[in-house]
The first five atom37 places (N, CA, C, CB, O) and aatype in JSON, in Angstrom:
{
  "aatype": [12, 11, 9, 10, 9, 9, 2, 7, 14, 2, 10, 2, 10, 10, 7, 19, 1, 3, 14, 6, 9, 18, 7, 1, 6, 16, 13, 6, 6, 13, 13, 10, 6, 10, 5, 0, 6, 18, 14, 16, 19, 16, 10, 8, 18, 13, 5, 15, 2, 8, 6, 7, 3, 10, 9, 3, 11, 10, 8, 6, 0, 7, 13, 7, 18, 3, 7, 9, 19, 10, 2, 0, 7, 0, 18, 16, 8, 16, 15, 9, 0, 10, 0, 3, 0, 9, 7, 7, 9, 1, 16, 14, 19, 19, 6, 19, 8, 9, 15, 2, 19, 8, 0, 1, 6, 14, 13, 1, 8, 16, 15, 13, 10, 0, 0, 11, 4, 0, 7, 15, 9, 19, 7, 10, 7, 10, 11, 7, 18, 6, 10, 0, 9, 6, 18, 13, 10, 15, 10],
  "atom_mask": [
    [1, 1, 1, 1, 1],
    [1, 1, 1, 1, 1],
    [1, 1, 1, 1, 1],
    [1, 1, 1, 1, 1],
    [1, 1, 1, 1, 1],
    [1, 1, 1, 1, 1],
    [1, 1, 1, 1, 1],
    [1, 1, 1, 0, 1],
    [1, 1, 1, 1, 1],
    [1, 1, 1, 1, 1],
    [1, 1, 1, 1, 1],
    [1, 1, 1, 1, 1],
    [1, 1, 1, 1, 1],
    [1, 1, 1, 1, 1],
    [1, 1, 1, 0, 1],
    [1, 1, 1, 1, 1],
    [1, 1, 1, 1, 1],
    [1, 1, 1, 1, 1],
    [1, 1, 1, 1, 1],
    [1, 1, 1, 1, 1],
    [1, 1, 1, 1, 1],
    [1, 1, 1, 1, 1],
    [1, 1, 1, 0, 1],
    [1, 1, 1, 1, 1],
    [1, 1, 1, 1, 1],
    [1, 1, 1, 1, 1],
    [1, 1, 1, 1, 1],
    [1, 1, 1, 1, 1],
    [1, 1, 1, 1, 1],
    [1, 1, 1, 1, 1],
    [1, 1, 1, 1, 1],
    [1, 1, 1, 1, 1],
    [1, 1, 1, 1, 1],
    [1, 1, 1, 1, 1],
    [1, 1, 1, 1, 1],
    [1, 1, 1, 1, 1],
    [1, 1, 1, 1, 1],
    [1, 1, 1, 1, 1],
    [1, 1, 1, 1, 1],
    [1, 1, 1, 1, 1],
    [1, 1, 1, 1, 1],
    [1, 1, 1, 1, 1],
    [1, 1, 1, 1, 1],
    [1, 1, 1, 1, 1],
    [1, 1, 1, 1, 1],
    [1, 1, 1, 1, 1],
    [1, 1, 1, 1, 1],
    [1, 1, 1, 1, 1],
    [1, 1, 1, 1, 1],
    [1, 1, 1, 1, 1],
    [1, 1, 1, 1, 1],
    [1, 1, 1, 0, 1],
    [1, 1, 1, 1, 1],
    [1, 1, 1, 1, 1],
    [1, 1, 1, 1, 1],
    [1, 1, 1, 1, 1],
    [1, 1, 1, 1, 1],
    [1, 1, 1, 1, 1],
    [1, 1, 1, 1, 1],
    [1, 1, 1, 1, 1],
    [1, 1, 1, 1, 1],
    [1, 1, 1, 0, 1],
    [1, 1, 1, 1, 1],
    [1, 1, 1, 0, 1],
    [1, 1, 1, 1, 1],
    [1, 1, 1, 1, 1],
    [1, 1, 1, 0, 1],
    [1, 1, 1, 1, 1],
    [1, 1, 1, 1, 1],
    [1, 1, 1, 1, 1],
    [1, 1, 1, 1, 1],
    [1, 1, 1, 1, 1],
    [1, 1, 1, 0, 1],
    [1, 1, 1, 1, 1],
    [1, 1, 1, 1, 1],
    [1, 1, 1, 1, 1],
    [1, 1, 1, 1, 1],
    [1, 1, 1, 1, 1],
    [1, 1, 1, 1, 1],
    [1, 1, 1, 1, 1],
    [1, 1, 1, 1, 1],
    [1, 1, 1, 1, 1],
    [1, 1, 1, 1, 1],
    [1, 1, 1, 1, 1],
    [1, 1, 1, 1, 1],
    [1, 1, 1, 1, 1],
    [1, 1, 1, 0, 1],
    [1, 1, 1, 0, 1],
    [1, 1, 1, 1, 1],
    [1, 1, 1, 1, 1],
    [1, 1, 1, 1, 1],
    [1, 1, 1, 1, 1],
    [1, 1, 1, 1, 1],
    [1, 1, 1, 1, 1],
    [1, 1, 1, 1, 1],
    [1, 1, 1, 1, 1],
    [1, 1, 1, 1, 1],
    [1, 1, 1, 1, 1],
    [1, 1, 1, 1, 1],
    [1, 1, 1, 1, 1],
    [1, 1, 1, 1, 1],
    [1, 1, 1, 1, 1],
    [1, 1, 1, 1, 1],
    [1, 1, 1, 1, 1],
    [1, 1, 1, 1, 1],
    [1, 1, 1, 1, 1],
    [1, 1, 1, 1, 1],
    [1, 1, 1, 1, 1],
    [1, 1, 1, 1, 1],
    [1, 1, 1, 1, 1],
    [1, 1, 1, 1, 1],
    [1, 1, 1, 1, 1],
    [1, 1, 1, 1, 1],
    [1, 1, 1, 1, 1],
    [1, 1, 1, 1, 1],
    [1, 1, 1, 1, 1],
    [1, 1, 1, 1, 1],
    [1, 1, 1, 1, 1],
    [1, 1, 1, 0, 1],
    [1, 1, 1, 1, 1],
    [1, 1, 1, 1, 1],
    [1, 1, 1, 1, 1],
    [1, 1, 1, 0, 1],
    [1, 1, 1, 1, 1],
    [1, 1, 1, 0, 1],
    [1, 1, 1, 1, 1],
    [1, 1, 1, 1, 1],
    [1, 1, 1, 0, 1],
    [1, 1, 1, 1, 1],
    [1, 1, 1, 1, 1],
    [1, 1, 1, 1, 1],
    [1, 1, 1, 1, 1],
    [1, 1, 1, 1, 1],
    [1, 1, 1, 1, 1],
    [1, 1, 1, 1, 1],
    [1, 1, 1, 1, 1],
    [1, 1, 1, 1, 1],
    [1, 1, 1, 1, 1],
    [1, 1, 1, 1, 1]
  ],
  "atom_positions": [
    [[11.64, 6.89, -12.81], [10.43, 6.78, -12.02], [10.8, 6.28, -10.63], [9.39, 5.83, -12.7], [11.56, 5.32, -10.49]],
    [[10.27, 6.93, -9.62], [10.55, 6.59, -8.23], [9.23, 6.32, -7.51], [11.36, 7.73, -7.52], [8.37, 7.2, -7.42]],
    [[9.07, 5.1, -7.01], [7.84, 4.68, -6.36], [8.15, 4.14, -4.97], [7.09, 3.63, -7.21], [9.09, 3.37, -4.78]],
    [[7.33, 4.54, -4.02], [7.45, 4.06, -2.65], [6.27, 3.14, -2.34], [7.51, 5.24, -1.64], [5.12, 3.49, -2.61]],
    [[6.56, 1.99, -1.78], [5.52, 1.09, -1.27], [5.52, 1.21, 0.24], [5.76, -0.41, -1.73], [6.55, 1.04, 0.9]],
    [[4.35, 1.51, 0.79], [4.19, 1.61, 2.24], [3.2, 0.55, 2.7], [3.72, 3.05, 2.66], [2.08, 0.48, 2.2]],
    [[3.63, -0.25, 3.65], [2.74, -1.24, 4.27], [2.53, -0.89, 5.72], [3.32, -2.67, 4.14], [3.46, -0.51, 6.43]],
    [[1.29, -1.02, 6.17], [0.93, -0.69, 7.53], [0.94, -1.87, 8.47], [0.0, 0.0, 0.0], [1.66, -2.85, 8.24]],
    [[0.14, -1.79, 9.52], [0.21, -2.74, 10.62], [-0.03, -4.18, 10.22], [-0.77, -2.35, 11.66], [-0.91, -4.49, 9.41]],
    [[0.75, -5.04, 10.81], [0.68, -6.5, 10.69], [1.16, -7.04, 9.34], [-0.72, -6.94, 10.91], [1.25, -8.25, 9.17]],
    [[1.48, -6.17, 8.4], [1.95, -6.65, 7.11], [3.4, -7.11, 7.17], [1.81, -5.57, 6.06], [3.9, -7.72, 6.22]],
    [[4.08, -6.84, 8.28], [5.4, -7.42, 8.51], [5.29, -8.93, 8.76], [6.09, -6.73, 9.7], [6.29, -9.64, 8.74]],
    [[4.07, -9.42, 8.99], [3.84, -10.85, 9.25], [3.39, -11.62, 8.01], [2.82, -11.01, 10.34], [3.0, -12.79, 8.11]],
    [[3.46, -10.98, 6.83], [3.09, -11.7, 5.61], [3.94, -12.96, 5.5], [3.27, -10.81, 4.36], [5.14, -12.95, 5.78]],
    [[3.31, -14.01, 5.09], [3.98, -15.3, 4.97], [3.71, -16.21, 6.15], [0.0, 0.0, 0.0], [3.81, -17.43, 6.03]],
    [[3.35, -15.62, 7.31], [3.05, -16.44, 8.48], [1.66, -16.15, 9.05], [4.09, -16.2, 9.56], [1.03, -17.04, 9.61]],
    [[1.17, -14.93, 8.91], [-0.14, -14.56, 9.44], [-1.23, -14.92, 8.43], [-0.2, -13.05, 9.77], [-1.19, -14.48, 7.28]],
    [[-2.18, -15.72, 8.85], [-3.33, -16.07, 8.02], [-2.94, -16.37, 6.57], [-4.36, -14.95, 8.05], [-3.4, -15.69, 5.65]],
    [[-2.09, -17.37, 6.35], [-1.62, -17.64, 4.98], [-2.76, -17.99, 4.02], [-0.61, -18.76, 5.0], [-2.61, -17.83, 2.81]],
    [[-3.88, -18.48, 4.54], [-5.02, -18.77, 3.66], [-5.63, -17.49, 3.09], [-6.09, -19.57, 4.43], [-6.32, -17.53, 2.07]],
    [[-5.39, -16.36, 3.74], [-5.87, -15.07, 3.24], [-4.76, -14.33, 2.5], [-6.41, -14.2, 4.41], [-4.99, -13.79, 1.42]],
    [[-3.57, -14.3, 3.09], [-2.5, -13.44, 2.6], [-1.37, -14.16, 1.87], [-1.92, -12.69, 3.73], [-0.48, -13.51, 1.32]],
    [[-1.4, -15.49, 1.84], [-0.36, -16.24, 1.16], [0.81, -16.58, 2.06], [0.0, 0.0, 0.0], [0.83, -16.2, 3.24]],
    [[1.78, -17.28, 1.51], [2.92, -17.77, 2.29], [4.22, -17.02, 1.99], [3.13, -19.24, 2.03], [5.25, -17.3, 2.61]],
    [[4.19, -16.09, 1.07], [5.39, -15.35, 0.71], [5.54, -14.13, 1.61], [5.35, -14.93, -0.77], [4.57, -13.42, 1.87]],
    [[6.76, -13.88, 2.08], [7.0, -12.66, 2.84], [7.03, -11.47, 1.89], [8.33, -12.76, 3.64], [7.25, -11.63, 0.69]],
    [[6.8, -10.27, 2.44], [6.85, -9.11, 1.56], [8.27, -8.84, 1.1], [6.28, -7.89, 2.27], [8.49, -8.36, -0.01]],
    [[9.23, -9.14, 1.93], [10.63, -8.94, 1.55], [10.99, -9.79, 0.33], [11.56, -9.26, 2.72], [11.7, -9.33, -0.56]],
    [[10.51, -11.04, 0.3], [10.73, -11.91, -0.86], [10.04, -11.33, -2.09], [10.21, -13.35, -0.58], [10.62, -11.28, -3.18]],
    [[8.81, -10.9, -1.91], [8.04, -10.33, -3.02], [8.69, -9.04, -3.51], [6.59, -10.07, -2.59], [8.72, -8.8, -4.72]],
    [[9.2, -8.22, -2.61], [9.83, -6.96, -3.01], [11.04, -7.2, -3.9], [10.23, -6.17, -1.77], [11.27, -6.45, -4.85]],
    [[11.82, -8.23, -3.61], [12.95, -8.58, -4.47], [12.47, -8.95, -5.87], [13.75, -9.75, -3.87], [13.11, -8.6, -6.86]],
    [[11.35, -9.66, -5.95], [10.76, -10.0, -7.25], [10.31, -8.74, -8.0], [9.56, -10.96, -7.07], [10.52, -8.63, -9.21]],
    [[9.7, -7.8, -7.28], [9.28, -6.54, -7.9], [10.48, -5.79, -8.45], [8.53, -5.67, -6.89], [10.43, -5.27, -9.57]],
    [[11.55, -5.73, -7.67], [12.75, -5.02, -8.14], [13.31, -5.67, -9.4], [13.82, -5.0, -7.04], [13.78, -4.96, -10.3]],
    [[13.27, -6.99, -9.49], [13.75, -7.69, -10.68], [12.81, -7.45, -11.86], [13.88, -9.19, -10.41], [13.26, -7.33, -12.99]],
    [[11.52, -7.39, -11.59], [10.53, -7.21, -12.66], [10.53, -5.79, -13.21], [9.14, -7.55, -12.15], [10.21, -5.58, -14.38]],
    [[10.89, -4.81, -12.38], [10.88, -3.4, -12.79], [12.27, -2.78, -12.58], [9.81, -2.6, -11.98], [12.43, -1.91, -11.73]],
    [[13.26, -3.22, -13.35], [14.63, -2.75, -13.13], [14.84, -1.26, -13.43], [15.58, -3.55, -13.97], [15.8, -0.66, -12.96]],
    [[13.94, -0.67, -14.21], [14.1, 0.75, -14.55], [13.37, 1.66, -13.56], [13.59, 1.01, -15.96], [13.44, 2.88, -13.67]],
    [[12.68, 1.07, -12.59], [11.95, 1.84, -11.59], [12.74, 1.78, -10.28], [10.5, 1.29, -11.41], [13.17, 0.71, -9.85]],
    [[12.9, 2.93, -9.66], [13.51, 2.97, -8.33], [12.41, 2.7, -7.32], [14.23, 4.34, -8.05], [11.55, 3.55, -7.07]],
    [[12.45, 1.52, -6.74], [11.44, 1.11, -5.77], [12.01, 1.2, -4.36], [10.93, -0.31, -6.06], [13.11, 0.73, -4.09]],
    [[11.24, 1.8, -3.48], [11.59, 1.85, -2.06], [10.44, 1.21, -1.28], [11.85, 3.33, -1.58], [9.29, 1.2, -1.73]],
    [[10.77, 0.67, -0.11], [9.77, -0.02, 0.71], [9.89, 0.43, 2.15], [9.94, -1.54, 0.6], [10.99, 0.57, 2.7]],
    [[8.73, 0.65, 2.76], [8.66, 1.03, 4.17], [7.49, 0.32, 4.81], [8.54, 2.57, 4.34], [6.41, 0.24, 4.21]],
    [[7.69, -0.2, 6.01], [6.6, -0.84, 6.77], [6.67, -0.36, 8.19], [6.69, -2.38, 6.7], [7.74, -0.24, 8.78]],
    [[5.49, -0.08, 8.76], [5.41, 0.26, 10.17], [4.07, -0.18, 10.73], [5.63, 1.76, 10.38], [3.06, -0.2, 10.03]],
    [[4.09, -0.53, 11.99], [2.85, -0.84, 12.71], [2.3, 0.38, 13.43], [3.1, -1.96, 13.72], [1.31, 0.28, 14.15]],
    [[2.93, 1.54, 13.23], [2.58, 2.75, 13.97], [2.02, 3.82, 13.03], [3.8, 3.3, 14.71], [2.66, 4.19, 12.04]],
    [[0.84, 4.29, 13.34], [0.14, 5.25, 12.49], [0.96, 6.5, 12.23], [-1.19, 5.62, 13.11], [1.05, 6.96, 11.09]],
    [[1.56, 7.06, 13.27], [2.35, 8.29, 13.11], [3.53, 8.1, 12.18], [0.0, 0.0, 0.0], [3.87, 9.01, 11.42]],
    [[4.17, 6.93, 12.23], [5.28, 6.65, 11.32], [4.81, 6.63, 9.87], [5.95, 5.31, 11.67], [5.51, 7.1, 8.97]],
    [[3.62, 6.08, 9.64], [3.06, 6.04, 8.28], [2.77, 7.45, 7.79], [1.78, 5.18, 8.24], [3.05, 7.79, 6.64]],
    [[2.2, 8.27, 8.65], [1.93, 9.66, 8.3], [3.23, 10.4, 8.0], [1.15, 10.38, 9.43], [3.33, 11.11, 6.99]],
    [[4.23, 10.23, 8.86], [5.53, 10.88, 8.62], [6.13, 10.46, 7.28], [6.5, 10.55, 9.76], [6.68, 11.29, 6.57]],
    [[6.02, 9.19, 6.94], [6.58, 8.7, 5.68], [5.82, 9.27, 4.49], [6.55, 7.15, 5.63], [6.43, 9.63, 3.48]],
    [[4.5, 9.37, 4.59], [3.71, 10.01, 3.52], [4.15, 11.46, 3.33], [2.2, 9.94, 3.84], [4.32, 11.92, 2.2]],
    [[4.32, 12.19, 4.43], [4.77, 13.59, 4.34], [6.16, 13.68, 3.71], [4.77, 14.24, 5.72], [6.42, 14.55, 2.89]],
    [[7.05, 12.78, 4.11], [8.43, 12.78, 3.61], [8.48, 12.48, 2.12], [9.26, 11.74, 4.37], [9.21, 13.14, 1.38]],
    [[7.7, 11.51, 1.67], [7.75, 11.07, 0.27], [6.77, 11.81, -0.63], [7.48, 9.6, 0.2], [6.88, 11.73, -1.85]],
    [[5.84, 12.5, -0.05], [4.71, 13.04, -0.79], [4.98, 14.19, -1.72], [0.0, 0.0, 0.0], [4.06, 14.71, -2.35]],
    [[6.22, 14.6, -1.81], [6.56, 15.7, -2.71], [7.75, 15.38, -3.6], [6.84, 16.95, -1.91], [8.17, 16.23, -4.39]],
    [[8.3, 14.16, -3.48], [9.48, 13.83, -4.25], [9.42, 12.51, -4.99], [0.0, 0.0, 0.0], [10.36, 12.14, -5.69]],
    [[8.33, 11.79, -4.84], [8.16, 10.49, -5.52], [7.15, 10.65, -6.65], [7.71, 9.38, -4.53], [6.35, 11.58, -6.66]],
    [[7.2, 9.72, -7.59], [6.23, 9.72, -8.69], [4.94, 9.0, -8.32], [6.84, 9.08, -9.93], [3.9, 9.22, -8.93]],
    [[5.02, 8.13, -7.32], [3.83, 7.41, -6.88], [4.08, 6.72, -5.56], [0.0, 0.0, 0.0], [5.21, 6.38, -5.21]],
    [[2.99, 6.53, -4.82], [3.04, 5.79, -3.56], [1.98, 4.71, -3.61], [2.81, 6.74, -2.33], [0.82, 4.97, -3.91]],
    [[2.39, 3.49, -3.33], [1.48, 2.35, -3.21], [1.31, 2.12, -1.71], [2.03, 1.04, -3.95], [2.28, 1.86, -1.01]],
    [[0.08, 2.23, -1.23], [-0.18, 2.17, 0.2], [-1.14, 1.05, 0.56], [-0.73, 3.49, 0.69], [-2.28, 1.01, 0.09]],
    [[-0.66, 0.14, 1.4], [-1.54, -0.84, 2.04], [-1.52, -0.47, 3.51], [-1.07, -2.35, 1.79], [-0.6, -0.84, 4.25]],
    [[-2.53, 0.26, 3.94], [-2.57, 0.77, 5.31], [-3.12, -0.25, 6.29], [-3.4, 2.02, 5.37], [-3.29, 0.05, 7.47]],
    [[-3.41, -1.46, 5.81], [-3.94, -2.48, 6.7], [-5.21, -1.98, 7.38], [0.0, 0.0, 0.0], [-6.02, -1.3, 6.75]],
    [[-5.37, -2.32, 8.63], [-6.59, -1.95, 9.36], [-6.76, -0.45, 9.53], [-6.57, -2.61, 10.72], [-7.87, 0.02, 9.77]],
    [[-5.67, 0.33, 9.42], [-5.82, 1.78, 9.5], [-6.7, 2.33, 8.38], [-4.44, 2.45, 9.45], [-7.25, 3.42, 8.5]],
    [[-6.84, 1.58, 7.31], [-7.72, 1.98, 6.21], [-9.11, 2.29, 6.72], [-7.79, 0.88, 5.16], [-9.77, 3.21, 6.25]],
    [[-9.56, 1.52, 7.69], [-10.94, 1.57, 8.15], [-11.12, 2.45, 9.39], [-11.44, 0.19, 8.45], [-12.23, 2.58, 9.91]],
    [[-10.02, 3.05, 9.86], [-10.1, 3.8, 11.12], [-9.42, 5.16, 11.09], [-9.51, 2.99, 12.2], [-9.71, 5.99, 11.95]],
    [[-8.53, 5.42, 10.15], [-7.64, 6.57, 10.28], [-8.01, 7.75, 9.39], [-6.25, 6.15, 9.99], [-7.72, 7.76, 8.19]],
    [[-8.64, 8.72, 9.99], [-8.88, 9.99, 9.3], [-7.56, 10.72, 9.13], [-9.9, 10.86, 10.07], [-7.36, 11.45, 8.15]],
    [[-6.65, 10.54, 10.08], [-5.34, 11.19, 10.01], [-4.55, 10.75, 8.78], [-4.53, 10.9, 11.29], [-3.91, 11.57, 8.13]],
    [[-4.59, 9.46, 8.45], [-3.91, 8.98, 7.23], [-4.58, 9.57, 5.98], [-3.92, 7.43, 7.16], [-3.91, 9.95, 5.03]],
    [[-5.9, 9.63, 5.99], [-6.62, 10.23, 4.86], [-6.2, 11.69, 4.69], [-8.16, 10.13, 5.07], [-5.96, 12.15, 3.57]],
    [[-6.12, 12.41, 5.79], [-5.69, 13.82, 5.71], [-4.26, 13.94, 5.2], [-5.8, 14.49, 7.09], [-3.95, 14.86, 4.45]],
    [[-3.38, 13.01, 5.6], [-2.0, 13.03, 5.12], [-1.95, 12.81, 3.6], [-1.16, 11.96, 5.84], [-1.2, 13.48, 2.89]],
    [[-2.75, 11.87, 3.12], [-2.8, 11.62, 1.67], [-3.32, 12.85, 0.94], [-3.69, 10.39, 1.36], [-2.8, 13.23, -0.11]],
    [[-4.34, 13.46, 1.51], [-4.92, 14.65, 0.9], [-3.99, 15.85, 0.91], [0.0, 0.0, 0.0], [-4.17, 16.78, 0.12]],
    [[-2.99, 15.84, 1.78], [-2.1, 16.98, 1.91], [-0.83, 16.9, 1.09], [0.0, 0.0, 0.0], [-0.02, 17.83, 1.12]],
    [[-0.64, 15.8, 0.35], [0.6, 15.66, -0.43], [0.3, 15.73, -1.92], [1.3, 14.33, -0.09], [-0.85, 15.6, -2.33]],
    [[1.33, 15.94, -2.72], [1.18, 16.02, -4.18], [1.3, 14.67, -4.88], [2.2, 16.96, -4.74], [0.64, 14.44, -5.89]],
    [[2.12, 13.79, -4.34], [2.35, 12.5, -4.99], [1.07, 11.67, -4.97], [3.51, 11.74, -4.3], [0.45, 11.52, -3.91]],
    [[0.67, 11.13, -6.12], [-0.54, 10.29, -6.11], [-0.33, 8.98, -5.36], [-0.98, 9.99, -7.55], [0.77, 8.41, -5.36]],
    [[-1.39, 8.53, -4.72], [-1.37, 7.32, -3.9], [-2.39, 6.34, -4.45], [-1.67, 7.64, -2.41], [-3.52, 6.71, -4.76]],
    [[-1.99, 5.08, -4.58], [-2.91, 4.0, -4.91], [-3.03, 3.11, -3.68], [-2.42, 3.17, -6.16], [-2.03, 2.63, -3.14]],
    [[-4.26, 2.91, -3.24], [-4.55, 2.05, -2.1], [-4.61, 0.59, -2.58], [-5.89, 2.46, -1.42], [-5.27, 0.28, -3.57]],
    [[-3.91, -0.28, -1.86], [-3.88, -1.7, -2.21], [-4.24, -2.53, -0.99], [-2.48, -2.11, -2.76], [-3.8, -2.25, 0.13]],
    [[-5.04, -3.56, -1.22], [-5.32, -4.57, -0.18], [-5.18, -5.94, -0.8], [-6.76, -4.38, 0.43], [-5.71, -6.21, -1.88]],
    [[-4.47, -6.81, -0.13], [-4.2, -8.15, -0.62], [-5.49, -8.97, -0.69], [-3.16, -8.86, 0.26], [-5.76, -9.65, -1.67]],
    [[-6.29, -8.88, 0.38], [-7.55, -9.62, 0.42], [-8.68, -8.75, -0.14], [-7.88, -10.07, 1.87], [-8.54, -7.53, -0.27]],
    [[-9.78, -9.38, -0.45], [-10.97, -8.64, -0.88], [-11.69, -8.17, 0.38], [-11.91, -9.52, -1.78], [-12.48, -8.91, 0.96]],
    [[-11.41, -6.95, 0.78], [-11.95, -6.42, 2.02], [-13.48, -6.37, 1.99], [-11.4, -5.03, 2.29], [-14.12, -6.38, 3.05]],
    [[-14.07, -6.32, 0.81], [-15.53, -6.25, 0.69], [-16.2, -7.6, 0.91], [-15.92, -5.72, -0.68], [-17.41, -7.67, 1.08]],
    [[-15.41, -8.66, 0.91], [-15.93, -10.01, 1.18], [-15.63, -10.45, 2.61], [-15.33, -11.01, 0.19], [-15.86, -11.6, 2.97]],
    [[-15.13, -9.53, 3.4], [-14.76, -9.86, 4.78], [-15.73, -9.18, 5.76], [-13.29, -9.42, 5.08], [-16.85, -8.84, 5.37]],
    [[-15.32, -8.99, 6.98], [-16.19, -8.41, 8.0], [-16.7, -7.03, 7.56], [-15.44, -8.29, 9.34], [-16.0, -6.3, 6.86]],
    [[-17.93, -6.69, 7.96], [-18.52, -5.41, 7.53], [-17.68, -4.18, 7.84], [-19.86, -5.25, 8.16], [-17.69, -3.22, 7.07]],
    [[-16.95, -4.17, 8.97], [-16.15, -2.98, 9.28], [-15.05, -2.75, 8.26], [-15.54, -3.1, 10.68], [-14.54, -1.63, 8.14]],
    [[-14.66, -3.78, 7.51], [-13.61, -3.64, 6.49], [-14.15, -3.09, 5.16], [-12.93, -4.99, 6.24], [-13.37, -2.83, 4.24]],
    [[-15.44, -2.91, 5.06], [-16.04, -2.46, 3.81], [-15.86, -0.96, 3.6], [-17.51, -2.8, 3.78], [-16.05, -0.47, 2.48]],
    [[-15.5, -0.22, 4.63], [-15.34, 1.23, 4.54], [-13.87, 1.6, 4.56], [-16.08, 1.93, 5.69], [-13.11, 1.15, 5.41]],
    [[-13.48, 2.42, 3.59], [-12.12, 2.96, 3.54], [-12.19, 4.46, 3.72], [-11.41, 2.58, 2.2], [-12.83, 5.16, 2.94]],
    [[-11.52, 4.96, 4.75], [-11.4, 6.4, 4.92], [-10.4, 6.98, 3.93], [-10.97, 6.74, 6.36], [-10.35, 8.2, 3.74]],
    [[-9.6, 6.12, 3.3], [-8.52, 6.58, 2.43], [-8.93, 6.69, 0.96], [-7.36, 5.65, 2.54], [-8.4, 7.53, 0.24]],
    [[-9.85, 5.86, 0.52], [-10.16, 5.71, -0.9], [-10.45, 7.03, -1.61], [-11.34, 4.79, -1.07], [-9.99, 7.25, -2.73]],
    [[-11.21, 7.9, -0.97], [-11.58, 9.17, -1.62], [-10.38, 10.09, -1.85], [-12.62, 9.9, -0.78], [-10.43, 10.97, -2.7]],
    [[-9.32, 9.88, -1.11], [-8.11, 10.7, -1.24], [-7.09, 10.08, -2.19], [-7.48, 10.92, 0.13], [-6.09, 10.72, -2.54]],
    [[-7.33, 8.84, -2.6], [-6.39, 8.11, -3.44], [-6.76, 8.2, -4.91], [-6.33, 6.64, -3.01], [-7.91, 8.48, -5.26]],
    [[-5.77, 7.97, -5.77], [-6.02, 7.93, -7.21], [-6.89, 6.73, -7.58], [-4.7, 7.87, -7.98], [-7.64, 6.78, -8.55]],
    [[-6.79, 5.66, -6.8], [-7.58, 4.46, -7.04], [-7.31, 3.44, -5.97], [0.0, 0.0, 0.0], [-6.43, 3.61, -5.12]],
    [[-8.08, 2.36, -6.02], [-7.95, 1.28, -5.04], [-7.93, -0.06, -5.78], [-9.11, 1.31, -4.0], [-8.65, -0.26, -6.75]],
    [[-7.09, -0.96, -5.3], [-6.98, -2.31, -5.84], [-7.16, -3.26, -4.67], [-5.61, -2.55, -6.58], [-6.37, -3.23, -3.73]],
    [[-8.17, -4.11, -4.72], [-8.45, -5.01, -3.6], [-8.66, -6.43, -4.1], [-9.67, -4.54, -2.81], [-9.22, -6.66, -5.17]],
    [[-8.2, -7.38, -3.29], [-8.55, -8.78, -3.5], [-7.75, -9.53, -4.54], [0.0, 0.0, 0.0], [-8.1, -10.66, -4.88]],
    [[-6.7, -8.95, -5.06], [-5.92, -9.61, -6.11], [-4.59, -10.13, -5.6], [-5.69, -8.65, -7.27], [-3.67, -10.4, -6.38]],
    [[-4.48, -10.27, -4.29], [-3.25, -10.77, -3.71], [-2.12, -9.77, -3.91], [0.0, 0.0, 0.0], [-2.36, -8.58, -4.08]],
    [[-0.9, -10.27, -3.9], [0.27, -9.42, -4.08], [0.3, -8.8, -5.48], [1.54, -10.21, -3.83], [0.99, -7.8, -5.7]],
    [[-0.42, -9.38, -6.42], [-0.51, -8.83, -7.78], [-1.01, -7.38, -7.77], [-1.45, -9.69, -8.64], [-0.7, -6.61, -8.67]],
    [[-1.77, -7.02, -6.74], [-2.26, -5.65, -6.64], [-1.15, -4.62, -6.6], [0.0, 0.0, 0.0], [-1.3, -3.52, -7.14]],
    [[-0.04, -4.95, -5.97], [1.11, -4.04, -5.93], [1.67, -3.83, -7.33], [2.2, -4.58, -4.98], [2.01, -2.71, -7.72]],
    [[1.77, -4.92, -8.09], [2.26, -4.81, -9.47], [1.33, -3.95, -10.31], [2.4, -6.21, -10.11], [1.79, -3.12, -11.1]],
    [[0.03, -4.14, -10.14], [-0.93, -3.36, -10.9], [-0.84, -1.88, -10.55], [-2.35, -3.86, -10.65], [-0.99, -1.02, -11.43]],
    [[-0.58, -1.57, -9.3], [-0.41, -0.17, -8.91], [0.84, 0.42, -9.57], [-0.31, -0.05, -7.37], [0.81, 1.55, -10.05]],
    [[1.92, -0.34, -9.59], [3.14, 0.13, -10.27], [2.86, 0.35, -11.75], [4.29, -0.88, -10.08], [3.28, 1.37, -12.31]],
    [[2.16, -0.57, -12.38], [1.81, -0.42, -13.81], [0.98, 0.84, -14.03], [1.02, -1.66, -14.3], [1.15, 1.53, -15.04]],
    [[0.09, 1.13, -13.1], [-0.7, 2.37, -13.21], [0.23, 3.57, -13.25], [-1.7, 2.49, -12.03], [0.09, 4.43, -14.11]],
    [[1.18, 3.64, -12.31], [2.07, 4.79, -12.27], [2.94, 4.87, -13.53], [2.97, 4.73, -11.03], [3.23, 5.96, -14.02]],
    [[3.34, 3.73, -14.06], [4.13, 3.72, -15.29], [3.31, 4.23, -16.49], [4.65, 2.31, -15.57], [3.88, 4.71, -17.47]],
    [[2.0, 4.12, -16.41], [1.15, 4.53, -17.52], [0.86, 6.03, -17.53], [-0.15, 3.78, -17.47], [0.31, 6.55, -18.5]],
    [[1.22, 6.71, -16.46], [0.9, 8.16, -16.38], [1.8, 8.98, -17.26], [1.02, 8.65, -14.93], [1.67, 10.21, -17.31]]
  ]
}
């Protein structure tokens, strides 16, 4: 099983940005834990603050991976282009958000991506990434 985790804008600041919302652990630290927890899964990780890079990565991985876990950050609420990229690939995508976006500002309540994804996991912290991996393992 080969799974790609893609994180979008500002998620490179996990551990320092708004720790009361996102926690104090960096994603790199968490990714090492995921690799240890799922030794039989080939996990890859990509992060970018640039929308086009995220689209390019979806296109690149969208035909050769078993699953993609995507936290598009704020692009979730603004990017029709990312939604179109998800809709154009074969690999299923699970949308993940660390915080409960529905309990935050009203503009965060809308996801342009959700309808193109296999499912969405919100508000469960970094555990959401694990749950997405478990989903792909169950297929």
